C-alpha positions, -999 to +999 in steps of 0.1 A: -847-464+110-814-450+094-825-415+103-834-423+135-804-440+142-782-407+131-807-390+158-796-418+185-766-412+177-757-371+178-777-374+214-754-399+226-722-374+216-739-345+232-745-365+265-711-371+267-696-336+257-720-323+282-705-349+309-675-335+300-678-297+303-696-309+337-662-325+348-644-299+330-667-271+353-661-294+383-624-284+380-628-248+380-631-238+417-663-218+432-638-199+453-602-186+454-582-175+487-562-144+483-544-127+508-540-095+519-511-081+540-508-045+553-511-022+585-553-008+588-538+020+607-516+037+583-516+061+563-509+039+535-533+011+551-563+031+553-563+039+517-555+007+503-578-016+529-609+002+512-592+003+481-588-038+479-620-043+493-638-024+463-614-038+436-623-074+450-658-060+448-656-054+413-640-085+402-667-102+415-692-087+393-670-087+364-686-120+345-652-116+319-626-124+345-629-155+371-665-161+352-679-185+381-651-182+401-652-159+434-621-137+451-620-145+484-601-119+503-582-129+536-566-101+551-543-098+579-532-067+596-495-064+605-495-034+632-465-020+619-445-043+634-419-064+616-423-096+641-464-095+642-461-090+605-445-125+600-464-142+622-495-127+605-481-141+577-473-171+581-507-176+598-523-164+561-501-189+546-520-219+564-551-206+548-539-220+514-542-186+495-526-188+458-514-150+458-506-123+485-511-083+484-485-066+499-469-064+524-469-030+532-436-026+548-402-034+529-387-047+560-417-073+559-413-079+525-381-093+530-389-116+555-423-127+542-402-132+503-384-162+520-411-175+534-433-175+498-401-184+481-401-216+499-443-219+493-446-206+457-471-183+466-466-152+445-465-119+464-476-086+453-466-055+468-483-021+463-459-002+488-430-019+494-404+003+475-371-008+489-351-016+456-331-045+473-364-064+471-351-075+437-361-106+415-332-121+414-328-132+451-368-131+457-383-146+426-415-148+438-418-112+447-435-090+422-438-048+428-467-036+417-458-001+425-427+018+414-395+010+431-371+034+448-349+031+420-366+054+400-378+078+427-340+083+438-331+087+401-354+118+401-344+134+426-306+135+416-323+150+381-333+177+399-303+179+421-284+179+386-306+202+373-301+230+398-261+225+397-257+213+431-231+191+442-238+177+481-269+169+494-275+156+531-298+124+530-323+121+564-335+084+562-353+060+584-325+034+596-347+006+585-341-019+552-369+010+530-345+040+544-310+025+538-320+008+508-335+040+492-304+057+506-283+038+487-301+037+456-297+074+458-258+073+459-257+054+435-283+078+411-261+112+427-223+095+418-238+090+379-248+133+379-213+140+393-231+149+432-229+128+465-242+122+497-220+144+517-237+134+552-260+108+562-288+116+593-304+081+602-332+084+628-337+053+645-373+037+638-402+049+664-379+078+679-389+103+697-384+142+693-356+145+706-338+120+688-351+136+656-336+167+673-302+155+676-297+139+642-310+170+627-289+192+646-260+169+635-269+177+600-272+219+603-238+214+608-227+202+577-220+226+542-248+211+525-286+230+529-300+207+502-320+179+527-334+147+511-359+129+534-368+095+532-385+084+557-420+068+572-452+086+565-466+082+597-437+096+615-421+119+592-443+152+599-422+152+632-393+162+611-404+197+597-418+206+629-382+200+646-363+214+615-385+246+618-379+253+651-342+249+642-345+276+621-338+249+591-364+261+570-355+294+562-340+311+529-312+292+517-325+255+526-336+228+503-358+202+512-370+173+487-392+144+501-399+112+488-435+100+477-445+096+517-452+131+526-473+134+494-494+104+506-497+117+537-508+154+523-535+135+502-549+115+530-548+144+551-582+161+556-584+200+559-583+202+596-550+185+596-531+210+574-524+230+606-489+225+599-486+232+562-463+262+576-436+237+585-436+230+546-434+259+527-407+256+496-407+219+500-401+203+467-422+169+473-424+138+449-455+119+438-465+091+420-478+101+388-512+085+375-528+098+341-561+113+340-589+088+331-629+082+333-618+045+354-598+066+378-622+094+381-645+069+388-626+045+415-618+082+434-659+090+435-669+056+444-639+052+470-650+090+485-686+076+490-675+047+507-654+063+530-677+086+541-706+050+545-679+039+565-670+070+584-630+071+573-617+103+579-589+098+559-583+106+517-568+086+493-537+085+476-516+070+452-511+043+472-549+032+468-545+030+430-518+008+429-539-016+459-567-016+436-546-022+404-525-053+423-563-068+426-561-068+392-535-081+385-540-114+410-576-117+393-564-115+357-529-140+368-557-163+381-581-166+352-551-175+332-540-194+354-572-217+355-580-210+320-550-228+308-561-260+326-540-257+356-556-271+393-551-253+423-537-279+447-512-275+481-491-305+490-472-307+521-433-296+521-412-325+535-389-295+550-412-285+573-421-303+604-432-303+634-406-311+664-415-329+696-430-309+718-434-279+692-466-256+690-457-239+658-480-262+639-453-257+608-463-290+589-501-265+582-481-245+557-484-259+523-464-256+489-489-241+461-482-270+433-491-246+405-467-212+420-444-212+393-470-214+365-492-188+381-461-167+386-457-165+349-494-160+343-488-127+367-459-117+350-474-117+317-502-091+330-511-063+301-536-043+308-540-003+314-557+003+354-561+034+370-520+040+371-514+036+333-504+006+321-499-023+341-471-045+325-438-054+338-403-058+322-372-082+322-364-068+362-403-074+368-407-030+375-434-013+360-425-002+327-436+034+327-421+046+358-431+083+365-434+110+395-452+145+396-428+172+413-450+193+436-440+228+454-459+234+483-470+270+490-492+283+511-522+257+519-515+237+486-491+220+468-484+231+429-471+209+400-437+224+384-433+193+363-427+155+361-399+131+363-401+097+339-378+073+332-382+077+293-376+118+289-362+127+325-372+157+335-402+178+318-432+201+323-449+178+298-473+148+310-452+117+303-477+100+287-473+128+258-439+121+262-442+088+253-454+096+219-423+111+206-382+101+205-364+096+240-348+129+249-329+130+282-302+158+272-296+186+297-314+213+272-345+191+271-349+192+308-369+216+321-391+226+354-413+255+365-403+282+391-401+270+426-411+295+459-381+279+486-382+280+518-380+313+536-404+328+505-377+333+482-375+328+446-338+329+442-323+292+435-301+283+467-268+278+460-269+245+482-247+249+505-228+269+534-193+267+551-200+241+576-210+256+613-193+224+629-166+250+648-142+241+625-122+265+602-108+257+572-073+238+574-054+257+550-022+242+537+004+269+525+039+259+510+071+274+531+098+280+506+137+292+513+130+318+486+103+339+463+092+356+494+066+375+473+047+349+465+042+333+500+064+341+530+055+325+563+063+345+598+068+336+635+031+313+630+009+303+606-016+332+613+009+354+596+020+342+564+019+372+540+023+368+500+010+376+466-010+344+468-023+350+505-032+382+497-053+370+466-066+345+486-080+370+516-093+395+494-115+364+475-129+349+508-139+388+517-165+387+488-182+352+497-216+361+511-210+341+539-182+339+567-152+314+565-129+310+593-094+300+582-063+283+599-030+286+576-011+253+581+022+257+568+038+228+551+081+227+550+107+238+572+115+269+550+148+253+544+141+239+511+112+236+488+084+211+499+069+188+477+040+207+458+021+173+445+023+158+483+006+190+495-025+186+468-023+146+482-029+158+514-060+180+504-075+148+483-071+124+518-086+148+539-057+163+561-060+196+545-093+214+532-077+235+507-041+246+496-028+282+488-004+294+471+014+291+435+001+258+428+001+251+392-030+239+377-017+208+360-035+175+348-022+147+375-035+173+404-071+181+384-077+142+387-076+139+428-084+181+438-106+209+422-090+242+418-101+275+416-104+300+386-068+308+376-057+338+393-022+344+372-015+330+339+016+310+343+038+290+318+075+273+313+104+293+300+138+285+293+163+312+315+201+317+300+229+332+308+234+366+285+259+392+274+252+430+265+266+434+234+292+463+228+286+491+201+311+504+176+316+532+149+311+505+123+276+494+135+254+508+113+267+484+086+263+451+108+223+448+099+241+432+067+262+404+061+286+417+032+275+394+002+240+409+011+255+446+010+273+440-023+240+421-041+223+449-028+245+478-046+245+455-072+206+454-081+203+492-072+228+499-100+210+474-124+179+484-118+190+519-129+204+511-159+172+493-168+149+520-162+168+549-180+168+523-207+130+520-208+130+556-202+158+574-225+137+574-260+110+591-246+120+607-213+141+642-218+151+638-178+167+608-191+184+620-219+214+644-223+251+646-223+269+607-218+287+625-184+246+637-173+236+607-181+256+588-159+249+609-129+214+603-136+213+562-131+235+565-098+213+597-090+178+578-098+192+546-083+200+553-050+177+580-042+150+551-044+164+541-014+148+573+005+117+572-020+132+609-028+140+604-067+132+632-090+131+622-121+093+609-138+088+575-154+067+581-187+069+548-200+047+519-188+072+498-188+093+517-166+068+523-145+058+488-138+098+482-128+097+513-107+066+496-087+082+465-081+116+482-067+100+504-047+086+478-030+116+454-027+135+489-014+107+489+012+113+453+024+153+463+023+142+495+045+121+475+070+145+453+075+177+470+076+157+493+103+144+465+125+176+449+124+200+476+131+175+485+164+180+452+172+217+449+171+220+484+190+201+472+218+206+434+220+212+408+245+237+382+227+233+347+242+265+336+260+257+302+250+243+283+222+209+278+234+182+295+213+146+275+229+133+246+241+147+226+211+183+233+210+181+230+253+168+190+249+192+184+222+221+200+236+226+176+263+234+198+288+226+201+327+192+220+331+184+236+369+146+233+377+127+242+413+129+222+433+094+203+445+076+220+418+057+201+383+085+207+361+109+181+370+078+158+361+073+177+328+109+174+316+111+137+322+076+125+314+069+146+285+101+160+271+118+128+276+147+145+289+172+121+311+172+127+349+206+128+354+205+157+331+182+179+356+195+195+387+170+203+417+175+244+428+157+260+457+169+300+459+171+328+438+214+331+445+215+288+438+196+298+403+222+327+399+252+306+411+244+278+389+241+295+361+273+318+363+290+286+366+277+272+340+279+233+330+315+231+329+318+240+366+292+220+378+265+245+372+236+247+340+234+258+306+201+272+315+171+270+338+137+259+334+107+276+353+075+294+358+072+328+345+064+346+376+095+327+393+116+338+362+103+380+366+112+379+398+149+361+392+156+388+370+146+413+389+179+408+411+199+395+379+200+413+346+227+393+334+206+365+327+177+364+298+145+345+288+152+324+257+129+313+233+087+311+237+066+301+266+063+265+261+036+256+283+003+275+291-011+269+329-022+288+358-025+290+393-054+283+413-059+273+447-069+237+456-097+220+470-114+186+480-128+170+445-164+187+443-161+214+471-180+242+459-162+264+477-140+262+447-164+274+426-175+304+447-140+312+452-137+311+414-165+336+411-150+354+438-113+357+416-135+369+387-147+394+406-114+408+419-100+406+382-131+429+371-128+455+399-092+457+389-080+444+427-066+416+410-038+436+392-036+461+421-026+433+443+000+421+414+014+455+412+019+458+453+039+425+453+057+432+418+074+461+426+108+459+413+119+467+379+126+434+362+152+434+332+141+433+295+131+399+287+120+411+255+124+371+232+128+393+202+161+410+218+180+379+229+202+363+199+201+390+173+213+381+141+228+397+108+205+392+081+223+374+049+211+367+013+196+339+025+166+360+037+158+381+005+172+358-021+138+352-036+126+389-035+158+399-051+150+376-081+115+382-084+128+418-092+154+408-117+136+387-133+108+412-141+135+437-152+146+415-175+115+409-191+108+447-194+144+449-213+133+417-235+097+436-242+114+465-246+141+453-270+115+433-294+096+469-296+127+484-304+136+457-333+101+461-350+104+497-349+137+499-363+123+472-394+093+493-399+118+526-398+141+507-424+113+497-445+094+529-445+133+547-455+135+520-489+101+528-499+107+566-502+137+561-527+122+567-562+133+549-591+155+566-619+123+568-642+109+587-617+135+611-606+144+618-641+103+628-647+101+649-613+138+664-613+121+682-645+091+697-628+105+701-593+115+733-577+150+736-571+142+742-534+125+708-526+156+690-542+180+709-523+161+699-492+151+665-503+192+661-506+200+675-472+175+646-458+188+619-474+224+627-461+211+625-424+191+589-429+212+557-421+212+532-443+189+504-444+205+470-422+230+488-416+264+490-389+260+481-352+270+519-347+237+534-366+214+506-346+231+525-320+223+559-330+185+546-336+179+533-301+193+567-289+171+586-309+139+604-295+108+582-300+088+612-313+114+622-335+109+584-352+077+584-354+075+622-370+100+609-401+079+579-402+050+595-407+064+623-430+082+594-455+046+577-459+032+611-466+060+618-494+055+583-508+017+592-514+023+620-527+052+606-554+021+578-560-002+605-572+023+627-593+031+599-612-003+587-621-008+624-634+021+623-656+012+587-670-025+600-677-007+635-695+014+611-716-014+589-726-031+623-735-005+635-755-002+596-779-035+597-784-036+635-800-009+624-821-023+597-831-057+607-846-045+631-878-026+594-887-058+578-886 
């Protein structure tokens, strides 16, 4: 009984479990309705319709997804109409769909997004690329394709790669076009480029309207055209552009992915218009190669043939296919989590009296929020690659192929991805490496441009709108060599104008110019105001003596400097008067005395060191005195004839000759300067002394000098005196600070050179303390500035720039060598270190010399004492020595000084030749050895004699 009861209990539990499973299975619907919105008869719609239907068939045939539940596709045709598309979308919502795939149009997407937000139905668009369709505004909108935000960043990268600065945007004037161009402007701004002209084409425009829009665009200076229109009406743009000769060499056409969709969808007989597309750069969605993709393409082509579909498959078909799988996986996860598909009435939607809209039929999807979260968590690999959304609800790996159209086909020249920018390697390969978006890593293959040109177009020409370049020229009362105005604006002349005209002639395109004079010619205009006029577009350019300084470069674009310039100080100078004793002026009296004393001191030192070993330094006292002075002062001219033989003497002489070289060079330079110098009439020697002097300072009115002196050097404004003409310069300097003039004038070097060519009683003080240059000013990012810079470099390399300079600066200018102003006499302070070193070396040599003398004297004295024999030895030697030897020894003893004798004896020792001392010491050592040998023989003889006498006794 017990086993039977256990079996019955188990059967009961199984029955309950079966009932539970049956109940749960009953909660899972057998069919789920999914809507689709797109235009059937369109380039994108024809590819997407078949792709969606194939995707639904694949989902329903796959038992791993939505097991037991079928997708029921409810498609509606929007007919390329915003109004009809909205109506179709509302009708679709009446049928209780849990998600909508589409719409294809960004404009309809904006409208429908409001509807799905209210009804909580997720909207997955495979073709609405407008970046303004954002998740923050439309939380139920999910973009399953790549946003135009990334496409415009790809175009900006191409523009930056070829170093273009301006583009013309040609776009359809709807939500899709305006949103894309807005994103393009932001992307270009990040690359320091901009949209110079926006050519908006109204939707559904005819050929005449397109012709007018392109004609106006062609009048602008930019030749980089970015085309962002709809696929179904965009092709006529290129046929019109071809008629306007806008497909010729020099133009650049960059087209968004709509053209790639058109070309991919076109059959061979539709390519008769390919001649209008030669040289275009086209972007296309990048979808990695895979077996699943190839199988789908084969399946799609077979189905298209069976249904007599004449158009081909494009990349939007891949995204449509993946969108169906996103919905299927989202619904599967939604149902697996135990959620129910229920709809409820929206209390805010009700039918008014007499209304036939039936708004009450629109139901809220109760599980819409949960369904949305499941869709956003999607993560699988589809035909387009990884299908996964980031926090902004964009696909995680946006990438584009960059194509170049040539002949009857297109050629791949590179890729763009948000991961690594431009590259020639496929993005899926780069994903395995660290990201590298540096400019050095960006690369594309060579492009064949419109006109069958392989040379990269410069991207702009001078605008062909009939308006000449408005060139502002300052009119000044002075310095006519630089800029001078005639009777009319066309008669403007001067150094700056000639350089500008020469540079304009080198440009490869005509640039008509209209000179506009700024100022009345009686007072200098403010140069900063002229630059501001350029920045405010009141002028197209400013030509003249415009210094390139920091605050101006912030608002205008300058060319390469055509002349160097810098601020210098001009002050009154006086010509130095010569005299019969001018040759004494290079050195001060103290310097002359010390130099003469050092000459004599060195002569004495060398004489001491050489006297004992050099015959040329010996002789009578008179001769030796003359030798000391002759040798000392002859070294001044390196003409001394006495040779030095001792090591110490040569060492001292080498050091002394170096000192003499320095003295001679300094004397020569100082004397040259004194004989040709201009002496300053004031105590100003440079910018530092000018700042600390507190005296009035003149400057040229209207120039940047005033702001520089106040802001950079902190000079009070009350010290600054504005001047306009050369004559005002001269008068102010002549009057000086005491008579209402100025102590000095601070101005740029070219002006100072012109001023000094008229007035030679003034001169430049100190060095240039700033470094600038003069250039021509244009609007920010103006390509004309870069082309003119190249032209200026050509002028410089050809020598024409210097020839123009020589033509205008023909007057001989006064000497402005900075070294000739304010020369001073050389004093001991400039040489005391050198003299001290020389004196110390001489003293050191003397110390070494006298130590050696003391050592020799001691050795000499010791040898003399050793040479004197004892009394016994003398007696024994006297008996055997010859008379001649005794007489010679006596004479020699009379000549030797006594040991450690008087100071006079030491002086006599020092006066002796070193060679004689050495011979005497050598002879004495020899005598000592002989005496020792003789004494030994005597002792031996005495010992033998003693032994002979002692034997008989024994």
